C-alpha positions in Angstrom: -33.1 8.8 -30.0 -32.0 5.1 -30.0 -30.4 4.0 -26.7 -28.8 0.7 -25.7 -30.6 -1.7 -23.6 -28.5 -0.9 -20.5 -28.5 2.9 -21.0 -29.7 4.5 -17.7 -31.1 8.0 -17.3 -32.0 9.6 -14.0 -34.2 12.7 -14.6 -34.9 14.9 -11.6 -34.8 12.0 -9.2 -35.6 12.8 -5.5 -36.1 10.5 -2.6 -37.5 11.5 0.8 -38.0 9.2 3.7 -40.4 9.4 6.7 -39.8 12.5 8.7 -38.9 14.6 5.7 -35.3 13.4 5.3 -34.2 14.2 1.8 -31.7 11.4 0.8 -31.5 12.2 -2.9 -32.1 15.8 -4.2 -32.9 16.3 -7.9 -30.3 14.0 -9.5 -29.9 14.1 -13.3 -27.5 11.6 -14.9 -27.0 9.6 -18.0 -25.0 6.3 -17.9 -24.1 4.9 -21.3 -25.0 1.3 -22.2 -22.2 -1.1 -21.3 -20.4 1.4 -19.1 -18.9 0.8 -15.7 -20.2 3.5 -13.4 -19.1 4.1 -9.8 -21.0 6.3 -7.4 -18.6 7.6 -4.8 -19.1 9.5 -1.6 -19.2 9.4 2.2 -21.7 7.5 4.2 -25.2 9.1 4.0 -24.6 10.9 0.7 -27.4 9.1 -1.1 -25.4 6.8 -3.4 -26.9 3.5 -2.1 -30.4 5.0 -2.2 -29.8 5.7 -5.9 -28.6 2.2 -6.5 -31.7 0.7 -4.7 -34.0 3.0 -6.8 -32.4 1.8 -10.1 -32.8 -1.8 -8.8 -36.5 -1.3 -7.9 -36.0 -1.9 -4.2 -37.0 1.7 -3.5 -39.2 4.1 -5.5 -38.3 7.7 -6.1 -40.5 10.4 -4.4 -40.2 12.4 -7.7 -38.5 12.1 -11.0 -38.0 9.3 -13.6 -35.6 6.4 -14.0 -35.2 5.1 -17.5 -33.4 1.9 -18.5 -33.0 1.4 -22.2 -35.3 4.3 -22.8 -38.1 2.8 -20.7 -39.4 4.5 -17.6 -39.1 1.7 -15.0 -40.6 3.6 -12.0 -43.2 1.3 -10.4 -41.8 -1.9 -12.1 -40.4 -4.8 -10.0 -36.7 -5.7 -10.4 -37.5 -8.7 -12.6 -39.4 -6.5 -15.0 -36.6 -4.0 -15.1 -34.1 -6.7 -15.9 -31.7 -5.6 -13.2 -29.7 -7.8 -10.8 -28.1 -6.8 -7.6 -25.0 -8.1 -5.9 -25.1 -7.4 -2.2 -22.2 -6.6 0.1 -22.8 -9.8 2.2 -23.0 -12.0 -0.9 -26.0 -13.9 0.7 -25.0 -17.3 -0.6 -27.0 -20.3 0.4 -24.7 -22.3 2.8 -26.3 -25.7 2.0 -26.0 -25.3 -1.8 -22.8 -25.9 -3.7 -21.3 -23.4 -6.2 -23.3 -24.8 -9.2 -26.6 -24.7 -7.4 -26.1 -21.3 -5.9 -25.4 -19.9 -9.3 -28.4 -21.6 -10.9 -30.8 -20.7 -8.1 -32.2 -17.6 -9.8 -33.1 -19.7 -12.8 -34.8 -22.2 -10.6 -37.0 -19.5 -9.2 -37.9 -18.4 -12.8 -39.1 -22.0 -13.6 -36.4 -23.1 -16.0 -35.9 -26.9 -16.4 -33.2 -28.7 -14.5 -31.3 -29.3 -17.7 -31.5 -25.7 -18.8 -30.4 -24.5 -15.4 -27.4 -26.8 -15.4 -26.3 -25.8 -18.9 -26.5 -22.1 -18.0 -24.7 -22.6 -14.7 -21.9 -24.6 -16.3 -21.3 -21.8 -18.9 -21.3 -19.1 -16.2 -18.9 -21.2 -14.0 -16.4 -21.2 -16.9 -16.7 -17.5 -17.3 -15.9 -16.8 -13.7 -13.2 -19.5 -13.6 -14.8 -21.6 -10.9 -14.8 -25.0 -12.7 -12.7 -26.8 -10.1 -14.8 -25.5 -7.3 -18.3 -26.2 -8.7 -19.1 -28.9 -6.1 -17.9 -27.0 -3.1 -20.0 -25.3 -0.4 -19.6 -21.6 0.3 -17.8 -22.3 3.6 -15.1 -24.1 1.6 -14.4 -21.0 -0.5 -12.2 -18.0 0.0 -13.7 -14.5 0.2 -12.7 -13.8 -3.4 -14.2 -17.1 -4.6 -17.4 -16.4 -2.8 -17.6 -13.0 -4.5 -17.2 -14.6 -7.9 -20.1 -17.0 -7.1 -22.3 -14.0 -6.0 -21.3 -12.2 -9.2 -22.1 -15.2 -11.4 -25.5 -15.8 -9.6 -26.4 -12.2 -10.4 -25.2 -12.3 -14.0 -26.8 -15.6 -15.0 -30.2 -14.0 -15.4 -28.7 -11.9 -18.2 -29.7 -8.5 -16.7 -29.2 -5.4 -18.7 -27.9 -3.6 -15.6 -25.9 -5.2 -12.8 -25.8 -3.3 -9.5 -23.1 -3.7 -6.9 -23.4 -2.4 -3.4 -19.8 -2.0 -1.9 -18.8 -5.5 -3.2 -15.1 -5.2 -2.1 -15.5 -3.7 1.3 -15.2 -7.0 3.2 -11.9 -8.0 1.5 -8.3 -7.4 2.5 -6.2 -5.0 0.4 -4.4 -7.6 -1.7 -7.6 -9.5 -2.5 -9.5 -6.2 -3.2 -7.0 -5.3 -5.9 -7.3 -8.8 -7.5 -11.1 -8.6 -7.4 -11.1 -5.1 -9.0 -9.4 -6.7 -12.0 -11.9 -9.6 -11.9 -14.9 -7.2 -11.8 -13.5 -5.2 -14.8 -12.8 -8.4 -16.8 -16.3 -9.7 -16.1 -17.9 -6.5 -17.0 -16.1 -6.4 -20.4 -16.9 -10.0 -21.1 -20.6 -9.7 -20.2 -20.9 -6.4 -22.0 -23.6 -5.1 -19.6 -23.9 -1.9 -17.6 -22.3 -2.1 -14.1 -23.4 0.4 -11.4 -21.1 0.1 -8.4 -21.4 2.0 -5.1 -18.2 2.6 -3.0 -16.8 5.1 -0.5 -13.2 4.2 -1.6 -11.7 6.7 -4.0 -9.0 4.5 -5.5 -11.5 1.7 -6.2 -13.7 4.1 -8.1 -11.0 5.6 -10.3 -9.4 2.2 -10.9 -12.6 0.6 -12.1 -15.0 3.2 -13.6 -15.6 4.6 -17.1 -17.9 7.1 -15.3 -17.2 8.4 -11.7 -20.1 10.1 -9.9 -19.0 12.1 -6.8 -21.9 12.8 -4.4 -22.5 15.0 -1.4 -25.7 15.3 0.7 -27.9 13.8 -2.0 -26.6 15.7 -4.9 -24.1 15.1 -7.7 -21.0 17.3 -7.3 -19.3 16.1 -10.4 -19.6 13.2 -12.9 -17.3 12.3 -15.7 -14.4 10.0 -16.8 -12.2 8.8 -13.9 -9.2 10.8 -15.1 -11.2 13.9 -15.7 -12.8 13.9 -12.2 -9.5 13.0 -10.5 -7.2 15.4 -12.4 -9.6 18.2 -13.1 -12.0 18.6 -10.1 -14.5 21.4 -10.5 -14.8 22.5 -6.9 -13.2 22.2 -3.5 -15.3 19.4 -2.2 -14.4 17.1 -5.1 -10.7 18.0 -5.0 -10.4 17.3 -1.3 -12.6 14.2 -1.3 -10.8 12.4 -4.1 -7.5 13.2 -2.6 -4.3 13.7 -4.6 -4.9 17.5 -4.7 -3.8 20.4 -2.5 -6.4 23.2 -2.2 -5.4 26.7 -1.4 -7.7 29.6 -0.7 -6.6 33.2 -1.5 -7.6 36.6 -2.8 -6.9 37.8 -6.3 -4.4 40.7 -6.3 -4.0 41.4 -10.0 -5.2 39.9 -13.3 -2.9 40.0 -16.3 -4.3 38.4 -19.4 -4.3 34.6 -18.9 -2.7 34.7 -15.4 -3.4 36.3 -12.1 -1.5 36.9 -8.9 -3.2 35.5 -5.8 -2.4 36.2 -2.1 -2.5 33.0 -0.1 -3.5 33.0 3.6 0.0 33.9 4.8 0.2 36.8 2.2 2.6 34.8 0.0 1.7 35.5 -3.6 1.4 32.7 -6.1 0.7 32.9 -9.8 -2.4 31.0 -11.2 -3.5 30.5 -14.8 -7.0 31.9 -15.6 -9.3 29.2 -17.0 -10.8 29.8 -20.5 -14.1 31.7 -20.2 -13.6 32.3 -16.5 -13.8 35.9 -15.3 -12.4 37.1 -12.0 -11.8 40.5 -10.5 -9.2 41.9 -8.1 -10.3 41.3 -4.5 -12.3 38.2 -5.3 -11.7 35.1 -3.1 -10.9 31.9 -4.9 -9.8 28.3 -4.4 -6.9 26.8 -6.3 -6.0 23.1 -6.7 -2.5 21.7 -7.3 -1.9 18.0 -7.6 0.3 16.6 -4.9 2.5 14.8 -7.4 3.2 18.1 -9.2 4.9 19.5 -6.2 8.7 19.6 -6.0 10.6 20.6 -2.9 13.7 22.8 -3.0 15.8 24.6 -0.5 15.2 28.3 0.1 17.5 30.4 -2.1 17.3 28.0 -5.0 16.9 29.9 -8.3 13.5 29.2 -9.8 12.5 29.4 -13.5 10.0 32.1 -14.6 7.2 29.5 -15.1 7.4 28.2 -11.5 5.6 29.5 -8.4 6.5 28.6 -4.8 5.3 28.6 -1.2 7.6 28.7 1.8 6.7 25.7 4.0 7.9 23.8 7.0 8.0 20.0 6.9 5.5 18.5 9.5 5.8 14.8 8.7 7.4 12.3 6.3 5.7 9.0 5.4 7.4 6.4 3.2 4.8 5.0 0.8 7.0 2.6 -1.3 7.0 4.1 -4.8 6.9 7.7 -3.3 7.4 9.6 -0.1 4.5 11.6 1.3 5.8 14.9 2.7 3.3 16.9 4.8 3.9 20.6 4.9 2.6 23.5 7.0 2.1 26.1 4.2 0.0 29.2 3.5 -0.8 30.2 7.1 -1.4 26.7 8.5 -3.1 25.1 5.4 -2.2 21.4 5.0 -0.1 21.0 1.9 1.2 17.6 0.7 3.9 16.6 -1.8 4.2 13.2 -3.3 8.0 12.9 -4.0 9.2 10.0 -6.1 11.1 7.6 -3.8 14.5 7.9 -5.6 14.4 11.6 -5.9 13.5 12.0 -2.2 16.4 9.9 -1.0 18.8 11.6 -3.3 18.0 14.9 -1.4 16.0 14.1 1.7 14.2 16.6 3.9 13.6 16.3 7.7 10.7 17.2 9.9 11.0 20.9 11.0 13.0 21.9 7.9 11.9 24.9 5.9 11.6 24.3 2.2 10.0 25.8 -0.9 7.0 23.8 -2.3 7.2 24.6 -6.0 5.1 23.8 -9.1 4.8 24.9 -12.6 2.2 27.7 -12.9 0.3 25.9 -15.6 -0.3 23.0 -13.3 -2.5 25.0 -10.9 -6.3 24.8 -11.5 -8.8 27.4 -10.6 -11.8 25.8 -8.8 -15.4 27.0 -9.1 
């Protein structure tokens, strides 16, 4: 099989630290050449350890790491042709932008003229031409990040690794730098592997999102697939945007089933293709928050709509939508994202009883 130079494959990768702590537990993953991949998960889930193992700063206890079809376990970072951009940026305070960017080439022994030419070309790519003679202290946070990115990219790595690169930025700058990272990745055409604990950051940037828990991959796939079609409760709840209900199957009728939620309210749920369930089985069901509509009790409902009686706990204005938090299904937290205009045309108040409704086909049975 022919693979691109930046194609990454993790095969049965494990990492244990002193004392027997298992940080990464049997990870198998393929990242296509030229993809933008985000590892997403809470602190301690193993995502940064995987990044460091790809880079060559840690070695796996077991398993193989292949880049471009080559097993790189045991090779130093320079031989792997990987580059890493750290969260702190680690710029040299006494060097200007041009010299910071060219520093890696200086270490590799390139001539002064070759370093300067490569640095000037990279400066233009990251749009820092007017700032080339400034010191890091004279730059904004976003400009410093572009310098760090350019310094990592100038070595022409086949894989660029980013360890929570946006965490130190304010929200507005973080959004701008997301766009900058994506633009740079497309222009450079190399594989980016990015570690973050921020859900929105991952789904905004990545071609491939990898959700991790306790050293294992819970789900990996395209951003929309992972967000809109989570496979289990952990992924649905961690990514947000989904309500998760637990219940017990009452009846199964062809492609649908009736499920008793925790307060004994029955909801109708579509049965996934190839999935078999039996009456009495306990299941989890996900419904996207933006698929929920709120109506008053007694409102006639179409046949393809299911509903839960709920009490409004809190209302938060979010700008383009209103977040309505509900006490539904025997105390289970349930949230509706109501478009702003629709909410203010027919607002609800805290303490009010409403029906949380959604089209039956929008519910998803979790594994």
